[in-house]
C-alpha angles and dihedrals in degrees: 000000000000128000089257089073096101092053090047090053091052086061090058087054102203115221140157120263116215097177122164123215119201093328093311117113116233122218105267100245119187110253109220094183121053128225088027125235120244086262133010125242120231109197110214109235088000101282086338095164090058104039135014104303114254091012132131088247094051090051093047092054088057096060091039086059093046094246120160102215145028123198111214136167123239122207133172123240123220089258094050106262123136115231137174113251131153092214140017091267130050120212122212128212087248094064095257114136117199129192107231094215091051100051139060124249089251091053090049094045086056091068118090100217102173109070095063085066094041136334092242090064093058092120093059118114134174109296117230112218092241091058089045091055093048091049093049096042110123093357113060138016120230132219103202109203100205115216113152105006144153097229098201092045091046091052091046093050091052095046096045088052091054089237100126093114093048098051136076117184117218112199148139121273096265094049093044093058088050096048089046091055095041094052095040089235092302097120130067114248127199130193133181115260122211132186109274096040113115117253118246102349094071089052095046091047090056092042092240126179092186139013131209117222133178114262089239091059096048106114134155091249096053091047094048091054093050092044091052086059092051091249124139123231125219121190118203109220100175130142111351095007095055100101140098097268093056094043091052091050097050093043088053090050088057105247115168100213132031120203112209145155088216106057094153092055094043093051093047095046093049092048097052091045089056097036114056096171119050120212089213139015117239133205124199111230110235086345122291091331094168091064102030137021111286121260092013131121093250090053090053094041087052089050093053090051090050088057099245117178091213138013116211116214140167128229128206137175128238124221089263095052098262121139124232136169111253131134099205126063091228129055097223100086103047105022137038088252129096139221135025114326089219088065095046126083123234091246089068096040089055090062096053128104114228092179112044092087090053095047135336093235084068093052093117095048112111137192106283118231114237090253092050090052095047091048089052099051101032111140093356105087144003118263125236096193116198100195095200095157114000129105112246092235090059091044091053093047093050099051092043089052088057095041091243102119092110093042095054134091116189124210117205143109123308091251092051093048093048089058090046090051091052092051098042118004088184092074109084120238121230110182122179120258113203099166135020095243090064091068100080097049090045090050093047099047103033110015088212126204090231142340127241096227129200107247093226093063094049115125139148090255095051094049091049092051091052090048091050088058091048093255128134124223121231124174139176113238088194124148116350095014096059090110131120093232091053091048090051095049093051090050091051088054089053103252111176103212135012119199114209149180090204108055096170088054094052091041086058091053089048089050092051094044093050089051090047088232112145 
């Protein structure tokens, strides 16, 4: 996370919520996101699909993405330490598998647990609960799924960390009673409700602040009864139920929290369902590269599911004249290949992995050809075509073949775009704008559809000048400008499109702007 994180978190403005429901006082949970969304997202294993589940990296991704909750599993080591672990065993990258209950904390910390997920997580170790609590404090709420625990010790650790308002303890009935006694009713407890259990008597008997119910059992009637008793309802939407139809149904039923393995898609889907008009368009840089390997088909498919208006991509040429998506001029950084792509034949490119460095689950994902990419996205999203190494004649032919000419903007130099415009005026030109005094010559020579504007020269006046000339303003909020306050300022000035590596962060700004909340 960049050094801008503290300012970003101030925008979320954490406070305590002391809401009342039908006369019954709810547990005063910390609210990481303000103003709150209609429901809260609970990421299974942290962002366990994007980083090793229950790891420090998975939790950090949750508060970088502005999520409210992470669900993690708690287990007890042989020497009496609580750690986070998805199962009773922990597997190291060296192939060793250790039973949590049979090994000490120091022995478990000796395992490197991240690189089996992805090489970039090679520094990850088992996360002790006390470290997890400090990491999440003031940023992220935790649903602690209690497996093997020492109830009195667990309660003490949470209370000593000052995390009693940021934790809910999910446990079986026997553990719940022990936790309730050990914490002197200071901690929020959650149990799993099933049809046939009395509402709300079962929850009151077990001193529950929240209940987990299967997504198939989440109905308005069930939620109303629990809410009348001041009890939160969490719907588990995992595996086959983790998709938009189920999300829509449980939201309509009135659940408070939705547990998911796809928090980014859930947040995006819910926002676009609520928000019919967007205050700004957004483009995903090299696809949804935060969630899938950049410039690959999974990244663009994810971008489409996130509701992107445009996807940005880069095209380069092989030694035998074939066209592939790749940002860099060399293969070394983004694939398991080596050397310049321009000196490599397509027969070699086709054997490379473009995903293994991102995550081992993507090991079989290769660099897509331009035609494969255009076939995948045809009719689904607009194209932000960075023509790094492709002749304008071939570019025009490719987008025409896929009926995408009028959905394509092309980023390149003035000279390149003048040639492209002469070949196919239906393809929209997007030249770079590095300084305000470059605008008039660009407008006169090219009459571009839009300009790709350096973020540090953006201003209300410059955007107004562009609009007066009939030119839209696109800009990349990459790096130091990926901040909610920067997005909001650009939207206030009238920017037309923001390109981002952090779609959920930008979506939060769009949500705030649409609600006129600053």
